[in-house]
C-alpha positions in Angstrom: 205.8 64.4 155.0 206.9 67.1 152.6 203.3 68.4 152.3 202.8 68.5 156.1 206.0 70.4 156.6 205.3 72.7 153.6 201.9 73.5 155.1 203.5 74.5 158.4 202.9 71.4 160.4 205.7 70.1 162.7 205.1 66.4 162.8 207.2 64.1 164.9 208.4 60.8 163.4 208.8 57.3 164.9 209.4 53.9 163.5 207.7 50.6 164.3 210.7 49.6 166.3 210.3 52.8 168.4 206.7 51.7 169.2 208.0 48.3 170.1 210.6 49.6 172.4 208.7 52.4 174.2 205.1 51.5 175.1 204.5 55.1 176.4 205.8 56.7 173.2 202.4 57.9 172.0 201.2 59.1 175.4 201.6 62.8 174.6 200.1 62.7 171.1 196.6 62.9 169.8 197.2 61.3 166.4 199.3 58.6 164.9 199.5 58.5 161.1 200.4 55.1 159.7 201.6 55.8 156.2 203.9 53.0 155.4 203.4 49.3 154.6 202.8 48.4 158.2 202.1 44.7 157.6 204.3 43.4 160.5 203.5 44.2 164.1 205.0 42.8 167.3 202.7 42.3 170.3 204.3 45.3 172.0 203.6 47.5 168.9 200.0 46.5 168.9 199.7 47.0 172.6 201.1 50.5 172.3 198.6 51.4 169.6 195.7 49.8 171.5 196.6 51.8 174.6 196.8 55.0 172.6 193.3 54.4 171.3 191.9 53.5 174.8 193.3 56.9 176.0 191.2 58.6 173.4 194.0 58.9 170.8 193.4 58.7 167.1 195.1 56.6 164.5 194.8 57.1 160.7 195.9 54.2 158.6 196.8 55.5 155.1 198.0 52.1 154.0 196.9 48.6 153.2 197.7 45.1 154.5 198.1 46.6 157.9 199.1 44.5 160.9 198.5 41.2 159.1 201.6 39.3 160.5 202.7 39.1 164.1 206.5 39.5 164.4 208.9 38.7 167.3 212.0 40.7 168.0 215.0 38.5 169.0 218.7 38.8 169.7 218.4 41.9 171.9 215.8 43.4 169.5 218.3 43.3 166.6 216.5 40.7 164.6 212.9 39.9 163.6 211.2 36.5 163.2 207.8 35.7 161.6 206.4 32.3 160.8 204.8 32.3 157.4 203.6 28.8 156.6 201.2 27.9 153.9 198.9 25.0 154.9 198.6 23.7 151.4 197.6 20.2 152.5 194.5 21.6 154.3 193.5 24.7 152.4 195.7 26.3 149.8 194.1 29.7 150.4 194.8 29.8 154.2 198.0 30.9 155.9 198.8 29.7 159.4 201.6 30.7 161.7 202.1 34.3 163.0 199.1 35.8 161.4 197.2 38.3 163.6 194.0 37.2 161.9 194.5 33.7 163.3 195.8 34.8 166.7 193.7 37.9 167.6 192.2 39.6 164.5 193.7 42.9 163.6 190.2 44.1 162.5 189.3 44.2 166.2 191.7 47.3 166.4 191.7 48.5 162.8 188.2 47.7 161.7 189.5 46.0 158.6 191.8 43.1 157.6 193.6 41.8 154.6 191.6 38.6 155.0 188.6 40.6 153.6 190.6 42.7 151.2 193.2 40.6 149.5 195.8 41.2 146.8 196.9 40.4 143.3 198.5 37.0 144.1 196.8 35.2 141.2 196.9 37.9 138.6 195.4 41.4 138.3 192.2 41.9 140.2 189.0 43.2 138.6 189.0 47.0 138.6 186.8 48.2 141.3 186.3 51.6 143.0 185.0 53.0 146.2 181.3 53.9 146.4 180.7 57.1 148.4 178.4 56.9 151.4 178.0 59.7 153.9 178.9 62.3 151.2 178.4 65.1 153.7 181.4 63.9 155.7 184.3 66.5 155.8 186.6 64.1 153.9 184.6 64.6 150.8 184.5 68.4 151.0 185.5 70.0 147.7 185.7 66.7 145.8 182.5 67.1 143.9 181.6 63.5 144.9 178.0 62.8 145.6 176.3 60.0 147.5 176.6 56.8 145.5 179.3 58.0 143.2 182.2 55.7 142.4 185.8 56.8 142.4 189.1 55.0 141.9 187.8 52.6 139.2 190.0 53.7 136.3 191.3 50.5 134.7 194.6 52.2 133.8 195.2 53.6 137.3 193.0 51.7 139.8 192.9 53.1 143.3 192.5 49.6 144.8 195.9 48.1 144.3 198.1 45.1 145.1 197.3 44.6 148.8 194.2 46.1 150.5 192.2 45.7 153.6 188.5 45.3 153.9 185.6 44.2 156.2 182.7 41.8 155.8 179.6 43.8 155.3 176.0 43.6 154.2 173.8 46.2 152.6 170.8 47.9 154.2 169.0 50.5 152.2 172.0 50.8 149.9 174.5 51.4 152.8 177.4 49.0 153.5 177.2 48.0 157.2 179.8 45.9 158.9 178.8 42.4 160.0 181.2 42.3 162.9 183.0 39.3 161.5 186.6 38.9 162.8 186.0 41.5 165.4 185.2 44.5 163.2 183.2 46.8 165.6 179.5 46.9 164.6 179.6 50.7 164.8 182.7 50.9 162.5 182.2 53.9 160.3 184.0 53.7 157.0 182.9 57.1 155.6 
């Protein structure tokens, strides 16, 4: 926020609760930046973001573990409930309840899901990085990163942290391509 304002941008701010309460909130905007830990979405919040995208609006998710749990506002929108239940008797690695992945996969909207990314729940994960593909994309301008380069794999400061999102993919001619599993669009472009 400081950088945007220092660079002369005049962003408007809203909370998740604002999105929940006002389905037309994004109607006059071209871009929504999601920069917090947006793990919990109500059906109304998700509907507002889906409507924004259908109208041609853009959303940039600069976060991980996005929209994994479905929440419900209660008591006149002054309280939130969310059922998080571990089904240990069936499968200790599977959560049931108010998970968007179980109800209507968030990857259908986001392209990615925590189900394919994960977290450090059982100890520190192996240090990995991101492999550059589409090095000519504007996001890599001025970085010095070339096609196939890896970044973010420093063991002391790994870029892939505690909770991250991902998508199922296969490789074709060295490129990671989405499989479409859990609703990830087949034309999803992850740079």
